[in-house]
Each structure stands twice: as structure tokens, then as C-alpha cells.
C-alpha atoms as an extended CHARMM CRD file, in Angstrom:
* protein
*
       180  EXT
         1         1  MET       CA             10.6380000000      -38.1190000000        9.0590000000  PROA      1               0.0000000000
         2         2  VAL       CA              7.9530000000      -35.8500000000       10.5460000000  PROA      2               0.0000000000
         3         3  GLY       CA              4.4540000000      -37.1270000000       10.4950000000  PROA      3               0.0000000000
         4         4  ALA       CA              1.2810000000      -34.6530000000        9.7880000000  PROA      4               0.0000000000
         5         5  PRO       CA              0.9040000000      -33.7140000000       12.9750000000  PROA      5               0.0000000000
         6         6  GLU       CA              4.1260000000      -32.6580000000       14.1290000000  PROA      6               0.0000000000
         7         7  VAL       CA              4.3420000000      -30.9630000000       10.6180000000  PROA      7               0.0000000000
         8         8  GLU       CA              1.2250000000      -28.8630000000       11.9050000000  PROA      8               0.0000000000
         9         9  ASN       CA              2.4680000000      -27.9960000000       15.0290000000  PROA      9               0.0000000000
        10        10  LEU       CA              5.7630000000      -26.8270000000       14.0210000000  PROA      10              0.0000000000
        11        11  MET       CA              3.5390000000      -24.8530000000       11.3190000000  PROA      11              0.0000000000
        12        12  THR       CA              1.5490000000      -23.2230000000       13.8340000000  PROA      12              0.0000000000
        13        13  ASN       CA              3.7730000000      -22.6570000000       17.3960000000  PROA      13              0.0000000000
        14        14  TRP       CA              7.0430000000      -21.3310000000       14.7360000000  PROA      14              0.0000000000
        15        15  LEU       CA              5.7430000000      -19.5090000000       12.2640000000  PROA      15              0.0000000000
        16        16  GLY       CA              2.5560000000      -18.8070000000       14.0510000000  PROA      16              0.0000000000
        17        17  LEU       CA              0.1670000000      -19.5800000000       11.0860000000  PROA      17              0.0000000000
        18        18  PRO       CA             -3.5850000000      -21.3050000000       12.7910000000  PROA      18              0.0000000000
        19        19  LEU       CA             -4.3660000000      -24.5040000000       13.2600000000  PROA      19              0.0000000000
        20        20  LEU       CA             -5.2270000000      -26.0230000000        9.6580000000  PROA      20              0.0000000000
        21        21  ALA       CA             -9.0600000000      -26.1330000000        9.1060000000  PROA      21              0.0000000000
        22        22  SER       CA            -10.0710000000      -26.8830000000        5.5700000000  PROA      22              0.0000000000
        23        23  ALA       CA             -8.6290000000      -30.1720000000        3.7960000000  PROA      23              0.0000000000
        24        24  HSD       CA             -6.2940000000      -28.1150000000        1.5980000000  PROA      24              0.0000000000
        25        25  GLY       CA             -5.0670000000      -26.2350000000        5.0220000000  PROA      25              0.0000000000
        26        26  GLN       CA             -2.1330000000      -28.2270000000        4.6990000000  PROA      26              0.0000000000
        27        27  GLN       CA             -1.2030000000      -27.5040000000        0.8520000000  PROA      27              0.0000000000
        28        28  ILE       CA             -1.4360000000      -23.7500000000        1.2280000000  PROA      28              0.0000000000
        29        29  ASP       CA              0.5910000000      -24.0270000000        4.5350000000  PROA      29              0.0000000000
        30        30  ASP       CA              3.9150000000      -25.6220000000        2.0470000000  PROA      30              0.0000000000
        31        31  LEU       CA              2.8620000000      -22.7970000000       -0.7290000000  PROA      31              0.0000000000
        32        32  ILE       CA              3.1930000000      -19.7500000000        2.3830000000  PROA      32              0.0000000000
        33        33  GLY       CA              6.7080000000      -21.8130000000        3.2670000000  PROA      33              0.0000000000
        34        34  TRP       CA              7.3450000000      -22.0330000000       -0.4750000000  PROA      34              0.0000000000
        35        35  ILE       CA              7.1750000000      -18.4810000000       -1.0110000000  PROA      35              0.0000000000
        36        36  HSD       CA              8.7950000000      -17.4880000000        1.6320000000  PROA      36              0.0000000000
        37        37  ILE       CA             12.4240000000      -19.4440000000        1.2030000000  PROA      37              0.0000000000
        38        38  PHE       CA             11.8380000000      -18.2360000000       -2.5180000000  PROA      38              0.0000000000
        39        39  MET       CA             11.5980000000      -14.2130000000       -0.7680000000  PROA      39              0.0000000000
        40        40  PHE       CA             14.3930000000      -14.8630000000        1.8080000000  PROA      40              0.0000000000
        41        41  VAL       CA             16.7370000000      -16.4650000000       -1.2090000000  PROA      41              0.0000000000
        42        42  LEU       CA             16.0090000000      -13.1850000000       -3.2940000000  PROA      42              0.0000000000
        43        43  PHE       CA             16.6530000000      -11.4390000000        0.1790000000  PROA      43              0.0000000000
        44        44  ILE       CA             20.0470000000      -12.4470000000        0.0840000000  PROA      44              0.0000000000
        45        45  GLY       CA             20.5490000000      -12.6540000000       -3.2220000000  PROA      45              0.0000000000
        46        46  TRP       CA             19.9380000000       -8.5700000000       -4.1130000000  PROA      46              0.0000000000
        47        47  GLY       CA             21.0180000000       -7.9320000000       -0.3610000000  PROA      47              0.0000000000
        48        48  GLY       CA             24.8980000000       -9.3520000000       -1.2470000000  PROA      48              0.0000000000
        49        49  PHE       CA             24.0630000000       -7.4020000000       -4.9500000000  PROA      49              0.0000000000
        50        50  PHE       CA             23.8020000000       -4.3130000000       -2.5710000000  PROA      50              0.0000000000
        51        51  ILE       CA             26.7940000000       -4.5920000000       -0.1910000000  PROA      51              0.0000000000
        52        52  TYR       CA             29.1400000000       -5.1600000000       -3.3370000000  PROA      52              0.0000000000
        53        53  THR       CA             28.0450000000       -2.1960000000       -4.8480000000  PROA      53              0.0000000000
        54        54  LEU       CA             28.5640000000        0.1620000000       -1.7700000000  PROA      54              0.0000000000
        55        55  ILE       CA             32.2250000000       -1.6580000000       -1.4500000000  PROA      55              0.0000000000
        56        56  ARG       CA             33.0780000000       -1.2080000000       -5.2860000000  PROA      56              0.0000000000
        57        57  PHE       CA             32.0640000000        1.9620000000       -5.6130000000  PROA      57              0.0000000000
        58        58  ARG       CA             33.2600000000        3.1960000000       -2.3230000000  PROA      58              0.0000000000
        59        59  ALA       CA             33.6980000000        7.0870000000       -2.3660000000  PROA      59              0.0000000000
        60        60  SER       CA             37.9000000000        6.4560000000       -1.1420000000  PROA      60              0.0000000000
        61        61  ARG       CA             37.8520000000        4.4070000000       -4.3590000000  PROA      61              0.0000000000
        62        62  ASN       CA             36.4380000000        6.1930000000       -7.0350000000  PROA      62              0.0000000000
        63        63  PRO       CA             36.5340000000        9.9970000000       -5.3150000000  PROA      63              0.0000000000
        64        64  VAL       CA             35.7410000000       10.6600000000       -9.0340000000  PROA      64              0.0000000000
        65        65  ALA       CA             32.3960000000       10.5370000000      -10.7940000000  PROA      65              0.0000000000
        66        66  ASN       CA             32.8440000000        8.4590000000      -14.0440000000  PROA      66              0.0000000000
        67        67  TYR       CA             30.7380000000       10.2270000000      -16.7280000000  PROA      67              0.0000000000
        68        68  GLU       CA             31.3880000000        7.2760000000      -19.1740000000  PROA      68              0.0000000000
        69        69  GLY       CA             29.4340000000        5.0910000000      -17.6160000000  PROA      69              0.0000000000
        70        70  VAL       CA             29.5330000000        1.1500000000      -17.9350000000  PROA      70              0.0000000000
        71        71  LYS       CA             30.2860000000       -0.1890000000      -21.4790000000  PROA      71              0.0000000000
        72        72  SER       CA             29.4500000000       -3.9560000000      -21.2950000000  PROA      72              0.0000000000
        73        73  HSD       CA             26.1180000000       -5.1220000000      -21.5150000000  PROA      73              0.0000000000
        74        74  ALA       CA             26.8720000000       -7.4970000000      -18.6850000000  PROA      74              0.0000000000
        75        75  SER       CA             23.9210000000       -5.7320000000      -15.8850000000  PROA      75              0.0000000000
        76        76  SER       CA             21.6000000000       -6.1770000000      -18.7340000000  PROA      76              0.0000000000
        77        77  TYR       CA             22.4830000000       -9.6690000000      -19.1150000000  PROA      77              0.0000000000
        78        78  LEU       CA             22.3600000000      -10.6640000000      -15.5320000000  PROA      78              0.0000000000
        79        79  GLU       CA             19.0890000000       -8.6610000000      -14.9180000000  PROA      79              0.0000000000
        80        80  GLY       CA             17.2090000000      -10.3690000000      -18.2520000000  PROA      80              0.0000000000
        81        81  GLY       CA             18.5770000000      -14.0280000000      -16.6060000000  PROA      81              0.0000000000
        82        82  VAL       CA             17.2020000000      -13.1030000000      -12.7640000000  PROA      82              0.0000000000
        83        83  LEU       CA             13.5320000000      -12.1250000000      -14.9390000000  PROA      83              0.0000000000
        84        84  VAL       CA             13.5310000000      -15.1060000000      -16.3910000000  PROA      84              0.0000000000
        85        85  VAL       CA             14.8040000000      -17.4710000000      -13.1650000000  PROA      85              0.0000000000
        86        86  GLU       CA             11.5530000000      -15.4250000000      -11.1620000000  PROA      86              0.0000000000
        87        87  MET       CA              9.2210000000      -15.9190000000      -14.4480000000  PROA      87              0.0000000000
        88        88  VAL       CA              9.8320000000      -19.7060000000      -13.9460000000  PROA      88              0.0000000000
        89        89  LEU       CA              9.2680000000      -19.9580000000      -10.7560000000  PROA      89              0.0000000000
        90        90  LEU       CA              6.4060000000      -18.1960000000      -10.3700000000  PROA      90              0.0000000000
        91        91  PHE       CA              4.7160000000      -20.2630000000      -13.5400000000  PROA      91              0.0000000000
        92        92  ALA       CA              6.4020000000      -23.6200000000      -12.3550000000  PROA      92              0.0000000000
        93        93  ILE       CA              4.2470000000      -23.0370000000       -8.8590000000  PROA      93              0.0000000000
        94        94  SER       CA              1.1090000000      -21.2560000000      -10.0180000000  PROA      94              0.0000000000
        95        95  ILE       CA             -0.0210000000      -22.7510000000      -13.1940000000  PROA      95              0.0000000000
        96        96  PRO       CA              0.6660000000      -26.5070000000      -11.9140000000  PROA      96              0.0000000000
        97        97  LEU       CA             -1.9070000000      -25.1160000000       -8.3780000000  PROA      97              0.0000000000
        98        98  TRP       CA             -4.2720000000      -23.2110000000      -11.0660000000  PROA      98              0.0000000000
        99        99  ILE       CA             -4.7500000000      -26.9340000000      -13.0290000000  PROA      99              0.0000000000
       100       100  ALA       CA             -5.0870000000      -28.4320000000       -9.6060000000  PROA      100             0.0000000000
       101       101  ARG       CA             -7.8960000000      -26.5130000000       -8.7040000000  PROA      101             0.0000000000
       102       102  VAL       CA             -9.5800000000      -26.1380000000      -11.2530000000  PROA      102             0.0000000000
       103       103  ASP       CA             -9.5280000000      -29.9730000000      -12.8730000000  PROA      103             0.0000000000
       104       104  ARG       CA            -11.8700000000      -30.9150000000       -9.9900000000  PROA      104             0.0000000000
       105       105  LEU       CA            -14.9670000000      -28.3580000000      -10.2330000000  PROA      105             0.0000000000
       106       106  PRO       CA            -18.0040000000      -29.8250000000      -10.2400000000  PROA      106             0.0000000000
       107       107  SER       CA            -20.3980000000      -28.7010000000      -12.9190000000  PROA      107             0.0000000000
       108       108  GLU       CA            -23.0830000000      -26.6730000000      -12.4790000000  PROA      108             0.0000000000
       109       109  SER       CA            -25.7270000000      -29.3520000000      -11.9050000000  PROA      109             0.0000000000
       110       110  GLU       CA            -23.9330000000      -30.6620000000       -9.0160000000  PROA      110             0.0000000000
       111       111  ALA       CA            -22.5510000000      -27.9790000000       -7.8500000000  PROA      111             0.0000000000
       112       112  LEU       CA            -24.9660000000      -24.9990000000       -6.0020000000  PROA      112             0.0000000000
       113       113  VAL       CA            -24.5510000000      -21.1180000000       -7.9850000000  PROA      113             0.0000000000
       114       114  VAL       CA            -25.0120000000      -18.3860000000       -6.4280000000  PROA      114             0.0000000000
       115       115  GLN       CA            -24.6330000000      -14.6920000000       -6.7690000000  PROA      115             0.0000000000
       116       116  VAL       CA            -22.1510000000      -12.7990000000       -4.5290000000  PROA      116             0.0000000000
       117       117  THR       CA            -22.5920000000       -9.0400000000       -4.2650000000  PROA      117             0.0000000000
       118       118  GLY       CA            -20.1130000000       -6.7160000000       -2.7010000000  PROA      118             0.0000000000
       119       119  GLU       CA            -21.2430000000       -3.8280000000       -0.6770000000  PROA      119             0.0000000000
       120       120  GLN       CA            -19.6030000000       -1.5250000000        1.4210000000  PROA      120             0.0000000000
       121       121  PHE       CA            -19.5950000000       -3.1880000000        4.4840000000  PROA      121             0.0000000000
       122       122  ALA       CA            -21.9790000000       -6.0730000000        3.5680000000  PROA      122             0.0000000000
       123       123  TRP       CA            -22.2240000000       -9.4550000000        1.2060000000  PROA      123             0.0000000000
       124       124  ASN       CA            -25.1150000000      -10.0690000000       -0.4330000000  PROA      124             0.0000000000
       125       125  VAL       CA            -25.6030000000      -13.2190000000       -1.1450000000  PROA      125             0.0000000000
       126       126  ARG       CA            -29.0290000000      -14.4160000000       -3.7060000000  PROA      126             0.0000000000
       127       127  TYR       CA            -29.4200000000      -18.3830000000       -4.2800000000  PROA      127             0.0000000000
       128       128  ALA       CA            -32.1190000000      -19.5250000000       -6.9810000000  PROA      128             0.0000000000
       129       129  GLY       CA            -34.8920000000      -20.8260000000       -6.2750000000  PROA      129             0.0000000000
       130       130  PRO       CA            -36.4810000000      -24.2910000000       -6.6640000000  PROA      130             0.0000000000
       131       131  ASP       CA            -35.9780000000      -23.8980000000      -10.6890000000  PROA      131             0.0000000000
       132       132  GLY       CA            -32.6850000000      -23.4470000000      -10.2450000000  PROA      132             0.0000000000
       133       133  LYS       CA            -33.1330000000      -19.8520000000      -12.1840000000  PROA      133             0.0000000000
       134       134  PHE       CA            -32.0800000000      -16.5210000000      -11.4720000000  PROA      134             0.0000000000
       135       135  GLY       CA            -34.8970000000      -14.0470000000      -11.9580000000  PROA      135             0.0000000000
       136       136  LYS       CA            -34.3050000000      -10.5950000000      -13.5400000000  PROA      136             0.0000000000
       137       137  THR       CA            -32.8760000000       -7.4600000000      -11.7290000000  PROA      137             0.0000000000
       138       138  ASP       CA            -33.4540000000       -3.9990000000      -12.0350000000  PROA      138             0.0000000000
       139       139  VAL       CA            -31.2390000000       -1.1100000000      -10.5760000000  PROA      139             0.0000000000
       140       140  LYS       CA            -34.5720000000        1.4080000000      -10.5120000000  PROA      140             0.0000000000
       141       141  LEU       CA            -35.6170000000       -1.5310000000       -7.9060000000  PROA      141             0.0000000000
       142       142  ILE       CA            -32.3510000000       -1.1840000000       -5.2750000000  PROA      142             0.0000000000
       143       143  ASP       CA            -34.0120000000       -0.3440000000       -1.4290000000  PROA      143             0.0000000000
       144       144  LEU       CA            -30.9430000000       -0.5660000000        0.5530000000  PROA      144             0.0000000000
       145       145  GLN       CA            -33.3910000000       -2.0610000000        3.1620000000  PROA      145             0.0000000000
       146       146  THR       CA            -35.6820000000       -4.4080000000        1.9250000000  PROA      146             0.0000000000
       147       147  ASN       CA            -33.7810000000       -5.2580000000       -1.9460000000  PROA      147             0.0000000000
       148       148  PRO       CA            -30.4170000000       -4.4280000000       -1.7710000000  PROA      148             0.0000000000
       149       149  LEU       CA            -29.9490000000       -6.6330000000       -5.6100000000  PROA      149             0.0000000000
       150       150  GLY       CA            -32.9620000000       -5.2920000000       -7.0370000000  PROA      150             0.0000000000
       151       151  VAL       CA            -34.3410000000       -8.2700000000       -7.6000000000  PROA      151             0.0000000000
       152       152  ASP       CA            -37.7950000000       -8.0630000000       -9.6580000000  PROA      152             0.0000000000
       153       153  ARG       CA            -40.4610000000       -9.6970000000       -7.7930000000  PROA      153             0.0000000000
       154       154  SER       CA            -43.2250000000       -9.7580000000      -10.8280000000  PROA      154             0.0000000000
       155       155  ASP       CA            -40.7470000000      -11.8050000000      -12.8660000000  PROA      155             0.0000000000
       156       156  PRO       CA            -41.4280000000      -15.7040000000      -12.2810000000  PROA      156             0.0000000000
       157       157  ALA       CA            -37.8460000000      -16.6430000000      -12.2880000000  PROA      157             0.0000000000
       158       158  ALA       CA            -37.4600000000      -14.3260000000       -8.9640000000  PROA      158             0.0000000000
       159       159  VAL       CA            -40.4420000000      -15.3020000000       -6.8110000000  PROA      159             0.0000000000
       160       160  ALA       CA            -38.6910000000      -18.0230000000       -5.6020000000  PROA      160             0.0000000000
       161       161  ASP       CA            -35.0530000000      -16.3710000000       -5.2240000000  PROA      161             0.0000000000
       162       162  VAL       CA            -33.5180000000      -15.8920000000       -2.3450000000  PROA      162             0.0000000000
       163       163  THR       CA            -30.9100000000      -13.6030000000       -1.1470000000  PROA      163             0.0000000000
       164       164  ARG       CA            -28.6030000000      -13.1150000000        1.9400000000  PROA      164             0.0000000000
       165       165  VAL       CA            -26.9800000000      -10.4120000000        3.9250000000  PROA      165             0.0000000000
       166       166  ASN       CA            -23.1180000000      -11.5160000000        5.4250000000  PROA      166             0.0000000000
       167       167  GLN       CA            -24.3470000000      -15.4330000000        5.3470000000  PROA      167             0.0000000000
       168       168  ARG       CA            -23.3750000000      -18.4060000000        3.2350000000  PROA      168             0.0000000000
       169       169  LEU       CA            -25.3280000000      -21.2240000000        3.0480000000  PROA      169             0.0000000000
       170       170  LEU       CA            -23.3400000000      -24.5600000000        2.0990000000  PROA      170             0.0000000000
       171       171  ARG       CA            -25.4330000000      -27.9310000000        1.8340000000  PROA      171             0.0000000000
       172       172  ALA       CA            -23.7070000000      -30.5840000000        3.7240000000  PROA      172             0.0000000000
       173       173  GLY       CA            -21.8180000000      -33.2700000000        1.6490000000  PROA      173             0.0000000000
       174       174  ALA       CA            -22.4580000000      -31.2590000000       -1.4470000000  PROA      174             0.0000000000
       175       175  PRO       CA            -19.3170000000      -31.2110000000       -3.7170000000  PROA      175             0.0000000000
       176       176  ASP       CA            -17.0080000000      -27.7420000000       -3.9300000000  PROA      176             0.0000000000
       177       177  GLU       CA            -19.4990000000      -25.2130000000       -4.7250000000  PROA      177             0.0000000000
       178       178  ARG       CA            -18.4080000000      -21.8640000000       -6.9770000000  PROA      178             0.0000000000
       179       179  ALA       CA            -19.8790000000      -18.5890000000       -7.1220000000  PROA      179             0.0000000000
       180       180  ALA       CA            -21.0980000000      -16.9670000000      -10.1560000000  PROA      180             0.0000000000
């Protein structure tokens, strides 16, 4: 049986994936591997179907076009079956992974809640002050150099708010955090 270090070396060397840098890295690599396996199976299936139709309906075998078309609904049922299988695979993989991640989110009292605002070529990160409340913002107060988020510093809740550009600060030893 292959151990975790051997699997990690296989993933990094053979697939060109970077070394694991998080607690969930192996799960993410496994998911990427399964997605590629499913894509390969679909590629082989649809490629085989394409080759079959090229051979089956080649011009030498069917020199005159058939304007009546196919009378059966077999292709419609086949397409519906493929759709159902693909949807089952999608939901069978995504829903359990989502539930596993969402189930372990810390409560807001345990987590550091931050506001992250995207801007062209920058991320504006805002932390609430010691009171844990975000102050008011106003579009009229936005100044790209000194106040990119338009924080109203006259609001008592906003006086201690801290803003950073392209810097996300994490507390050591704190539970997983989430952005608001």
C-alpha cells in the first residue's frame, strides 16, 4: 500500500501539482484526480461515439442524403441518460464535499469576521475594531489614496476599524476564519 508521502510525491512529480501547503491539500488533490478520471471517461465515450458516427454515416455508405431523418427516439433517451448520470456524479461529489466544509465553520464569536472588497489589481480588507462592529461607509467619502472603502470616521463604531490593502492578517491558533 502506498503511504501519504509516496502519494504526495506521485502527485507532484507525475501530475505536476505543487507540494501540499494546507491541511486540506490532499483532499483537493484527490478531487482534482477524480475529476480528471471522469473527464477522461467522458472523453473516451464521446470520442468513441464520434468515431462510430463517422464510420457508420460515411459518404461511401450513404451516397444520397436521407431527408426523412431518424424515426426512433433512442438518441433522445441516450442523451437523457447521459445527462442523468452526469448530474448524479456532479451532485454525488459536490454536495458531500460542501456539507463537510460548511459543517465545520466556527461561530461568528469564535471567528474573525472581515470585509473584503475587490478592486482592480487590489483587495481592500477591513477589520472591525475592538468593539467587533463595523462602522458606516458612504460612497461620497471614497478617496482612492486615503479611504478606498469610504469608511465614515465620524461614526463611533468606525473609529477603530482597520483597513489594509492586499494584506489579510490571520490570528495564530484561531479556528478557520470566514470573510463577510
